[in-house]
N, C-alpha and C positions, 0 to 999 in steps of 0.2 A: 546361478551357482550355490551351493548346499549351505547354509551354515555350521560352523564348525563346533565343535563340542569342547564343554567345559568340565576339566577335573580339579578339584579342590583339594586339597590336605587341610584339615581344620584343627588348628594347633590347641590343646584343653591352654596352654601358658605360654612363655617365652622359651625357647631350650629344650621343647621335647623331641624334634628332630623332625621339625617338617621340610624345611628344606633337604637336608640329607635323605629322606623319603623320595621326595620330589626327584633330586637327582639319579638316585637308584631306578627310579621308574624310570627315568629315562636312557640310562646304560643298559636296561629291560630292551625296551622299544626299538634305540639301537644295534642291539644283538639281533631283533627279529626284522632286520632291512629296515626302520623306521625311518625316516627324514628328520630327525630333529636336534633341535638347535635352542640354546640358551639365551632367550634374548634379555634379558635379566637377573642374578642374582646376588644376592649379599650373603657374602659369607661370613662377615663380622669379625673374620680375623678367625675364627674357629680350625683348627689343622686338620680334623678330622671330612669336614663340610667342604673345604679347600682343595681337600685329595679330592674327592668326589668330583671337582670340574675338567679333571686332566682327562683329556681325551672327548671331550665332549665342544663343539662347534660354537664360539661365541661372536652374537652380532654384536657388533663396535656400538659403543655408547656413544649420546649427544652430551657434549661439552656445553655449558651453561653457565654464566656468572652474573649472580645474584650479590649485590650489597657488598661488593667485593672481594665476592668469595666464589671458587670454580665448584660449581658441582655435577654431577654424570648424572644421567638420565637414560631411561630405555628410549631406542631411537624407533619410532612407528614407524615411518619412512623407510627404513631399511631393513626392517621385518617385513614389511609389505611387498618391498622390491625383492626378498631374498625368495618369500613365497617358501617355509617349509611344510612340512604334513601336522608337525607339532613344534611349540614353542613354550620353554618355560619362562614363568615370568613371575617372580618373587614377590613378595609382599603386596598384597592384591589392594587394603586399604592406605597405601601409602600417597601420603599429597606429593605432586610433582613440582617443581622448583617454576614459580613464577617464570612468562615466558615459551613455558613449555606448551605442544600441542594442545592436551587437555588438562584439566584443573585435577583432575585422579587416574590412578593409574589402574583401575576398574573399568574406566571411560578408555583409556588405550587396547585393555584387553578386550573391550566391546568391539573396538574395529577390527580386531584379527579375528573376531569369531566372525562378521560379518564378509571379512574376505574369503571364509571357508576355511582358516586356518586351524586346529584344535590347540585349545591350549591346558599346561598344567599347572597351578595358582597357588600361591600357599595364604592362610590368613589365620589371627589368633582370635578364638572366641570373643575377648574382653573388644576387637575390633568392630562387631556387630553395633549396627546402630542401634536399635533397640537396649541392648543392655548397658548403653552407655551409663546412666545413673546407677543403677544394680552394679557395676563393675567399682564404680567411684566409690560407694557406699561400703563397698567390702576391703578393696585396696586404699584407700583415698586418693589415687591417682587417676585425673581424669582424662581419658583418653580423647587428645583432639583428630588423629586421624581414625576415621570410621568409613564402613561401607556397608550399603543399604542392603539391607537383610532380603530383600528382595533379589539381587546380586545373587547373592551366594545360595538361595534357594531354587534361582533357576539352572545350577550347575549339574549336570548329568549325573554327574558323579562326586559323594561328598565323603571324604573318609575321613575316620578322627584319628588323630594323632595324640597319644595318652600314654601319661606318665605317672608313676603315683611320688606323691607330692614329698616323699623319704628318699625315692630314685633322683628326680629331679635335682632336690639339695643335695644330692651325693655328688653328681655332675657338675655342679656349682662349683662344688667346697674342693674337685677335682681339677678345677680350673680350663673344661671341656665350654664353659658357654661365654664368660668374662675373663677379663685379666685378672690377677692377684689382686691389685690392688682397689677393683672394687666389687670384691668378691663379699666382704663382710658387710658392707652398706648395704648390697643387693638381699644377703643372709637376713635381714633384722630386719627388711622394709618389706620390698613386695612382694621376695617368695619367701615369706612368713606362712609354716604350714597349713595354718588356718588358711589364709589367702589361696594358697595353692590348691587347696580342698575345695575350697567354695568355686573356684574358678572350675576344676574339674566336673562338681557337678552340674553347673552351667554348662558346661558343653554336650555332658552326657544327656540332658533334656532335651536342650537343644536338636541334636541328633537323632533321639528319638523321637521327639514332632516331626520330623523330619520322613525319617522312616515309616513312622504310621502316616504320612499323608502318601507316601509310595506305594503303601498295603493297602490303603482304600483304594487306591488307583484302580491297582491288579486288582481288586476283587470287583469292582463296577465294570472293567472291560471285559472280567471272564465270569460276571454275572455269576459268582460265587455266594450262595446263602450260607452255608455254614460258618459259623463262629470258630475262628482263631485263635487260639490263647494266646496271643502275644504279648499281652498286657490284659491289665484287669480293669471291666467295665461292668459296673454292676447296675441294673436297672431296678428301681423302686417300683413297682406296682399300686396304685392311687387308687382308692375309691372316692375319695372326697369328704370318708368318713372320719371322724376324730382320731383313729388309729395309726394314721399317715404319721404322726409327728414321729409317733415311737419307731415305725419303719424308716424314715428318713435320718433320724440320731442314729439307728442299727448302724444302718448301711454306712454312715459315716464312720463308725468305728472300725467297719470292717473295711474301708478302702485306707484308713492310718494307718493297718497294718501293712500295705505295699507301698511305695513311691512310688508317685507317677498313677495313683489309682482315678477313677473318674466315676461320677454319681449320675445317672440319667432318670430322675423322677417325670413317670408319665402318667396321664392319668386318661383314658380312653373312655368319649361319650360314646355308650349304646345307641345304635339308630334303629335296635330292632325291638325296643323299653323303656319304660319311665325308669329315674335312676333319682336316688333318693342324696345325690352329692349337694353338699353346700357349697355354695359360691364364696363365699368367706371364708370359711374351712383350706377352700382349695389356695386363696390366696394366702394363708397365713403359711401353708404350708409349701408353698412357691418362695417366700421370701426364705423361709426357713433353710430351704435346699439351696439355695443362690446364696444365702449367708455363708455355707458351709460349704460353699466352692464346686456345687453341681448347676445342674442345667432342667429346665422343668419344659415339658415336653405335653401339647393337648394335640392328641388324635382322635379321628371318628374309625367306629369301628363296628360293624354287625354281628361279630363274632369275638365277645371281649379276650379267650385264649388264645384265639389263631392271631389275633391284632396286636396282643400282648409278644407273644412267638418271632410274628413279623418283626415287629421294631426293633426285639431285643437283637435278631442275628442281622438286622439292617446296620444298628449300629457297630456290628460286633463283638458284642457283650458277653462277657465270661460267665455270670452271675444274675439270678434274677432275686431281689426281698420281695416274698408278699407276706398277708398276713394271716393271721388265723381268722376263718370263717365268721362272720358275725352270725349266720343266719341257725334258726332256730333249729331243734331236732327235727319236727318235724317239714319242714321247708327244704330236707334235703332227698321228700319224693321228687322234686322237680331233678335232681340233677345231683350228681357227681362236687359241682361247685368248682371257681376258677381255679385254685391253688391247685387241688386235685388233677383237675385236665391238663391244668401248665404243666406239672409235675410229670403227669405221664407222656404227654407229648415232645416235650423236651429236650429228648436223646441225650446221646452221650457229651454233647459239646457244650451245655449249657447244667450250669448248679441251680438250686431250685432252693432256696431258704423259708422256709415255713418259721414266721416270729409268732408267736405268742405276745399277747397285751388284754388289756383289762376291759375291751368290748367283746371279746368272744363270746359267741353263743346269747347275745343282746339285743339279736335281731337286726335287721340288715335293712329298714325304714319300707319304703313300699315295696310290695311284690310286684315281679316280673308280668309284666301282660304276654300273653300269652299269642295272643291274634296280632302278630307283627308281621313284617315281611317275611316270607315264605323261602326258606331254603330249599335245596335240590332234594336233600333228604326228605323231608317234611311233605312237599310235593307226591312225591313217590310215597310213601304212608299214606296219604291221602287218599292216594288212587288204589290203595292196595285194600283197606277201610271200605271206600262206597262200591267197587267192584266185586272183590273177593269175599269181602261180608257178607253179603245179601247172600250168596251162592252157599258160605260154609251154614248163615244159618239156618238155612232152608232145610239143607244134610243134616244139620242136626234136630229140628221142629218135625222133618218126615219120618225120621228112624226114633222119634221119642214115643211111646205107648202114650202121650197124653193130649188129651183136643183142650187147648187153652183156650180156645175162641177166636174170631178174627178180628177183635177188638186188640186182644192181648199180641195176637200176630202182630197188627199191624205197627202195634205203640213197641215193639222189640226192634221191625226195622224201622221205623221212624229215630230208634236210639241209633239204628248207625248210621241215617245219613244225619242227624246232629253231629256224630263224632267225626263223620269223614268232612263235614262244613267246619269245625273247628282244628283239625289235621291239615288238610291240604286245601282249606278254602273250596268256594260255588260251585266248582266246575266238578270236584269228584262228588260231592255233597248234589249235585243236578245227575250226575251217573248213577249215585246210589238211590234216588229217588225214583229215575226212570227202571233201574232195574229193580227194585224192590216190589214197586208197582206189579209190572211182569209176572214175578214170581210168585204173586202173593193171588194175583189173578188164576193162573194156571195151577198152584199147587192149594191152595188154601180156599179159596170160594169157589162154591156147587156150579155149575157141575166142576167136577177136578177133572185136572187133566185135558181141560179144553180151552181154548182162547176167548171164549165165552163166559158172561154175567146172567144168570137164569134169573136171578132177584134182584128191582133197580133198586131196595135199598143199600144191595153191597157194590152194585155203579156208584150212586152215591159216596159209599165209605169208601172207596177207590179215588171216588175223586178228590176228597177231601183228604184223603193221607198224601195223594202228590201235592197238594196244595199249601199244606201245612208244611210238610217236607221244604219245597222250596220257599216256599216264605220264611222259615225257619233258616237255612241256608243263606238266602240273602242278608239277611237281618248278621247272622254271624257273621258274615265276609264284609260286612259292611263294618260292623263295629271293632275288625280285624284292622281294616285299611282306617278307619279313622283312630284307631290306638296307635299306627303306624305314623301316621300324619302328626300326631301331636308329641309325639316318641320324637321324631324327624325335626316338628320344629322347636322341641324344647332341645335336643343335641346343638345345633345352628344358632338357638340363641344363647345355650352355654361359651361355643365358642367364638361369634361375634362379642359377645359381654366381657369376656378375658381380652379378645385381640382390643376392643375399643379401649378400654381400659390399659392396657398395655401403651397403648399408641398416645392416649391423655397426658398418662405421666409422664410421657418421653421416652420411656425406658426402649423402646424397639426402635433399631434404626431400620435403613432401608433393606442390608443383606442379614439380617434376623428376621426379620418378615418375610422377606421371600423363600429362607430358609423356614419359614412356619408354612408357607403355604405347601412348599415340595414335602415336608412331614405328613399334614395333614392329609393329602392328596395321592398319597405314595406316587409323588413322579418322581422322574430322574434327574430332570433341571426345571427352572423355572427363572423367566427374564421380565423384565421391565422394560418394554421398549419407547421412545419417541422419537417426533418427527417434529421440523418447526412449519412445516407445511405440506399440502396436499401431494405435492411431487416431489419432495423432499425423500431422500434416502434416509431410511432408519437408523436410529443408533442406540445402543445398551446402554441406559441407565444403570442399570444393575442386575447381577443374574448369580445365581446359585447351583450347586448339582456338577455332575460327573456327565453329563450326556452331552449331546455334540453344541456348538457353539448357535444361539438362534441372531438369523440377522432378517428376519421378516416374520409377523405374525402367522404371515400364509406357510411358513416353515412348520410351524407348533399342532400339536397333535390337538390342543386347545386353545384358543385364544379368548380373549375378555376384552372389547375395546372401554376406554375411559375416556370418553371425550371424544375429539375428534383426531389429535394428530398423538395418543397414546394407548397403549396394549399390554396386557397381559399374557406371556405366552410362556407355556407347560407343554414338554415334551415327555413322553413317558409311556401314556395309554388314553383312550378316549373317556370324558367322564359321563356318567349318566345327567341326564336333566336337572333332577333335580339338586346335584349339587352346585349348578352353576350359581342357585341366590349365592348361596355361600362365597364361592368365586367371586362374584360382583362386588361383595363385600371388603372382599380380601384386596381386588384390586381397586378400588376406591380409598381405601386404606393408604394401600400404597403409593396412590398419586399423592395424598394429604402427606406421608410422610417425605416422599420426594420433595415436594414444596416445603416443606416446615426445613429440612434441611440446607436447601436453597438461599430459604430467608434467611437462616440462622447465620448461613455463610456471609452473605452479605451485610448483616446485624453486625457480624466481626468486624467485617473490612471497615462497615461505617463508623463503629466505636474506634476503629485503628486511627480511623482519618480524619475523627473529632478529636482523637486525645492528640495528634501529633498537629492539628491548626491550633489546641490549647498551648501545647508547650513552645511551638511557634511563633504565637501571637504574646506570650509571655517572654519569649527569647528574645523580641523585638522590644518590647516594654526592656527590660532588661539590659539591652545592647542602649536603649536610646538616652536612657538615665545612668542605672548602677556602674555602667561601662565606661560611658562619657565623661563622669564624676574625676574618677581617679585620673583620665587621661587631661581634664583640662585644668588638672590640678598639676601635673606634670610640664604641660605647653606650658603653663602661665612661670615656673619654678622657671625651667630651660630660659625662656624669654627676657625674663628677667635678669637671669644670669650674660647671658649674652649681651645686653642693653648696655649700650656706651654711656648712656647719659646720666648712669648712676653710679658712685665708685661704692661697692658694698663693704661691708666691714668683716672681718674673717668668722664674728658669730654669725652674723646675718647670712652669709654663704653656708656654713655650715645647717643655718635652719632651713635655707633652700633645698640642699643637698637632701638633709634629713626628711622634706618633704616629699623630692623627687625620689626617694628609696621610700620612703611610705605609701606612695601613690603605685608605684610597681608592684610593691608585694601586694598589695588590696587586690591589684586588676590580676598577677599574675594565679592569688587564690582565687578569685571569680572565673577565667575563664578556665581554670584548673576542673571547678567543680561542672562547668558548662561540659566541659568535655567527659567528664566522668560520667555524669547526666545522659551524654546522647549515646556512650558504652551501653549505659545500663538497659536505655528504651529499644538500643536493635541486639541485644542481645548478645556481644561481646566478650562479654566480663568474662574470664575464663579463669578461676583461681587455681594455682601451684600450691596444691596441700601437702606441709610439712609440718612435724610436730616440734614448738618451740616452744621456749619458756615467756610469760607474761611479762618478768622481767626484764625484756630485753627487747620487747616492744613499747611496752605504753612511755617509758621516760621519754624515750627518742619522740612520742606523739606528742609529749608538752612542749617540745621546742617552740613553737609558733605562738605561744600566749608570756605574758609580759611574766618576770618573776615573780616570785611572791602570790601568786595568783590560782595556783591550786596545789593541793598537799597530795603529798601520792602514799599510800599505804599495799604495797601486792608486796605479802610473802615468800618466802623461800621456798616456803614445802608446797608450794601449790603445784599441782600435777600439770606435767605438758600441756599443750590443746594443739588440735589439728587445724591449723589456721593458714591460707597464705599470707605472709608477715607484713608484704606490702599492702594489702587490702586492711589488713587490719589496722594497722598504724595510721593508717588514713581513716577512716572509719572513727577509731578512739579520737582522733587529733578534730575532728569535723565534732563530733562530741564535746569535747571539752571547749573548743572554742567560740560554738554555740552559749554550752555554760556558763564559762565566763562573761562573756559581751550582757547578760542577764545580772549575773550575780552584784551584790554588792561591794565597795572595796573590803569595808569590814570582814568581808565575811568569804571567805578564799572556796574555791571550789574544790570537793574532795573526792580523790578518785581511787575507790578500794576496790580488791578483787576477793572471791570466797571459792571453794569448791564443792558441789551440791551434787554427792552422786558419781554419776557420770558426767555432766556440767560442770564449767567455772561460768561465774557471774563474774562482769565486771561493773559495779557501778559511779556512774558520774554523779556526785549531789552538788544541788546548789541552794543556796537560799534565797533566790530569788521572786518574781511574785509571783510564778506557779501559771499552771495552767488548767483552766476547768474541763473537766470528764469529758464533757462536747469536744474537745479541743484535740483533745491527745491524739489522736486517730490523724486529724487534719496537718497537723505541725510534719508529718512525714510527706506528706503529701509536693511534687515540685512546685516551685517558685511560690510559697506557701508561708509568708509571716507571719507571728504573733501578734494582736494590740501593734501597739504606736511604736514599732520599731522603726528607727531613722531609716530614710532610703539609703543612705549610705551604709548601710549594716549589711549589706549584700542583695543578692537576686533570690533568698531564700531557697538552698541546694541541698545545705551542711546536710540536716538531716536524712534527706532524702536519698542522698549518695552513700549513707553510713548507712541507712538502713539496705539498701541495695547491694554493698559491700558485705555486708553481716549476712543475711540471706543466699549472697552466692556461695559464701562458706558454711551454708548451711546450719547459723547460727537464730538468733532472732535480737531484734531491738524494742523496748516499747518502755512506755514512757509511767511513771509511777508517782505519786505525790509524796514529797519530804514531809517526813513531823515535824512539824512546829512551822511549816513554811516552805514554799521553793517544789522543787524540780529533781527525780531523781532519773536519767537514763541507766532504763537494766539492761548489759549487752550479756546476752548467755551463749555459750560456744561449747564444743566439745570435748570432752578431757582426753587424752591418749594416753598410751601406757606410761608411766613415771619411771624416764629414763633420760640418759643425759640427750641433747638434742641431737640429731644427726643430719646431714645435708649429702645423702647419698649423690651420686650423679651416675641419674636411672640412664639405661640403654634406651635406643630410639625406637626400639623393637620393644619395650616397655610403653614409652610416652606417647608413639606415633602410631 
């Protein structure tokens, strides 16, 4: 059965009209005769949305009860039994009530798609899992209900539902989104213009990236090489010279003029000549371009202008930035240069910018060797010089009334032979030597116009000419091949040095390394395959590219074994034998990177297990002593009160009851800290950020310390703070209780607060023994108690829990020395806008 298709309406913010658009699409499909049903749609009492449900078949929902409250959820079984062509499922990120078929609604949708049912759904941008931290930093609200990005990316269609912040706020003010009693709170909190603008930008950028993926896939499938200027991509051509930094910064300024622009710096290692690139300078330029948000690419190319243009068109670039040539004037005899060639051949789809710099005309280092691998054009010119040259020279010499002598004639023919060797290599030179000797014999050696030589000296001269010509051609060709080998090895060394440095620094992931292989060798796709044994099937450890998926090394155009059970497979073209040396190094590095990633994962798991074991050991120690101590006291007091042998006075009974109450309070405090630490360790602490006044929270946190043991100084003029009120109260209480525990009776703990720019500080100052600098960080570790604290003082979790709660709210907690002796705890929080605290009742569409 074919898998169903998924269409998603992605909303930039709550209330922009996703559900309305989905229901409108349902009506259009029904008018076309499509079997469409409503599996689950939540209209949130919005009249316009509720009207759109009229005329649509709705599948009966499933009723569930949880903690005494009735809920309704989508009945997956009923939808599967109904088997419509299209099902409408609202709120893709919704978390189902415990007891449902699946934990998340997107998992319900996956079942419908697997059954061949097309699904139309909705989701807001803030519910994408990867954007949770960003959305929280913008709105101050942590989204508890999220959907994995990959689920949304796999959708067959994604349609952005957008609205300007001003229009959305007008809809809110007119009562089209929430009821009147919630409008003011929503407009002043979540639906502030700044929040809505930021969410809108997030949605536009996310959809733009998705569209870019579609575009790259389409271009690859249709083998489109020309540039489509849908998005500014600026390629910076680097030579390894000092001018590269200027070019990168210039490209960064150009990219900053357009939102979403990309910078791609590329260095092309020549294999047809020596280069003067500095590895150190390239490393500096690579760091610079990455710091500016761009990417660095290292490519091998025989023809630098062609390789640069191929790279630019391959990444769908729109602009190329090159530096003015560093060559001196006389060096232009070797050609117009890279910049002029790229500008000439770029065509109408690429803009080429030539940027001036301080190194113009100062020389480009080592000259390019001429005797490199010969291209097709050079071979043709070599044959023309070697074959046509002697003929033209003969015509010229026979029609000029000047007797130069046989020796000079031979020198002229020898010059053509050397020129043929320089241009076309050995074979054209040999042809020139053979043809030249025959022409010398026929036209210039007596007897003329006969294939014979009457003078023995002329025979020796012609033989010497042939020998010298062949020798010179062989030496020139050998020098060219040696130069090519040296240049090739130099280029390979640069690539391998760059690769090894990246891997050793831990900067390269497996996917990034495979992408580097694909770029370097211009392949369609690259995959690292492995198997457990000789007869086991191959599995893919990592792959990149748009080509067909590779399941076996035999299916690839090029495969490079790595050991007995691993291979690097490439598809796209067959590589020459000389490229396999570099490919073998890449394959070995890929295996190293894969092993390192797995070892890192195992090490992380081992650290997690070790930390868990340490905490369990400490917890057992705490249970064995610190928890048993108050229990023993409570047990003794209760046993005494129940005893019939002793008649207790009212004062004694009151003392025993007071002991029971103190033991129960201590036990409650210890258990509370243990539970809080457990929540922090498992990552289940989710603060609900609100704007509150400190004078509402801090006084309540002092309720657990004796009267007179702490002094409070909280100015009323302080700005409000963005915190979770309950977590802040618990954190301050732990800090103050810890300070009171070590402070002398005659010096009460001082709790003060002050504003510093956009931050608010709470300082808890005690005059106790203090803590040395070496132990200031250790006191915040779980189950750590400094100095000779009595065993009954707790299990050492108070400060650890306090720091965990503070960091969960985006703040910091640090220890400082108190001037004159003692310890000061500094709690820093984010300041909110200075206005009266509000406690809006947010919609489930916002918080879920």
